[in-house]
Residue, then its C-alpha position, 0 to 999 in steps of 0.5 A: m518901555e522895554i520889556t525883556n525876557n530870558s534871552g540874556f540880551s544887553t544893550n552893552c553887548i560888545k561880543c562882535p568887535r567889528l560891530a562894536g567898533f562900527l557903533e562906536q564910530v556911529r555914536s561919534d558921528h551921530p551922538e543923538y542916535h541910540a547906536r547900540p544893540v537894539p533891544p526887542f520890542g513887545v510883550v514878554d509872552p507873545q503869540l507872534l515873534i517877528v524876526g528881522l535881519a538887523p537894525g537900519m542906520h537911520g531907523a532902529n539904530r537911530t531910535g532904539r526900537p526895531f523897524t522904527g523910523d525907517f521905510a521898512g517899518i511903515l509897511l510892517y506896523r501898518t500891517l500889524h495894526k490891521y491884523g490886531f497886533a499893534s495899538a497904532p498903525a505907525s511907529v515913530s519913536v520909543e516915546d510915541g505910546l505904541e504898544l504891541i498886542d500878543c506880539r514881539i519884534t526882534n532881529a537876528v543881529k541886534c547891532l547895525p552892521p556896516l553896509n547892512k551886511p552882517e558877517p556869518a560869525e556875527i550872525r552865529q554870535c548873536n544867535g544865542y540871544l534869539c535862542g533865549e527869546i524862542a525858548g521863552l515862547g509858549d507852545s503853539a507860538a508863531i514865528l515870522a521870519l522876514g527874509t532868508i537870514a532871519h529864517q536860518a537864524v530861527l532854525r539855528a536857534l532851534e538846532l534844526k537842519l537848514k536843508d529841511f526847511s527851505f525859505g520861500h515867501g508864504a511858506v509855513h513850517a512846523l516846528p518843535r513844541g507845536m510852534t509854526l514858522y512863517d516866511s516872508y520876504h523882508c519889507s525893505r524899501y528895495n523889495t517893496q519898490t521893485r514889487r518883489l513884495t507887495a502890500e497884498m503879499f505881506e498882508s496875506v502872510f499875516a492873514n494866515i498867521r491870524n487865522n491859525l493862532p489860537r483864539s484868545 
């Protein structure tokens, strides 16, 4: 079941003509796919908000849930489960009964972009949704950015200067309202197969987040 907050997000959004047109073609080619803007997944008031880049063609774009059905989700959900943020170690479909615990997953861009490359104007257009999601977080929440684009999208949503917060795997940044931004390389197939990101590197970021979150 999809849970919404005050972001104003809608799966009927067509604000970006290039993305809307591309999704229309994808729906024609794959009528069984979700092929619409992908809603965030998780609890309304999370301790941890994870921000990815955009839905993948045969993952979130197909299933309608972030990081579900593609390679990147294998490492992400396994790690979420290991550190107590998910009820199971795998996300297969929106009907698999998986629940996130004190956690929510979203993307900087909610629509599948051609060649997995959103244009700068599309990132800025979609940033209003992320702004609403972050505004709905409680004080002292943690935000995990998966990759540079997600990192910059978080900063733009908070109206912070990009030059003051450099992206780096394992980097930690203090944000307004006592929130904290954590950076990680994206858990994509390319990054993991080239070992730019190993499971151990990814888990170290989550261990740091878990150790610094307030105890419930």
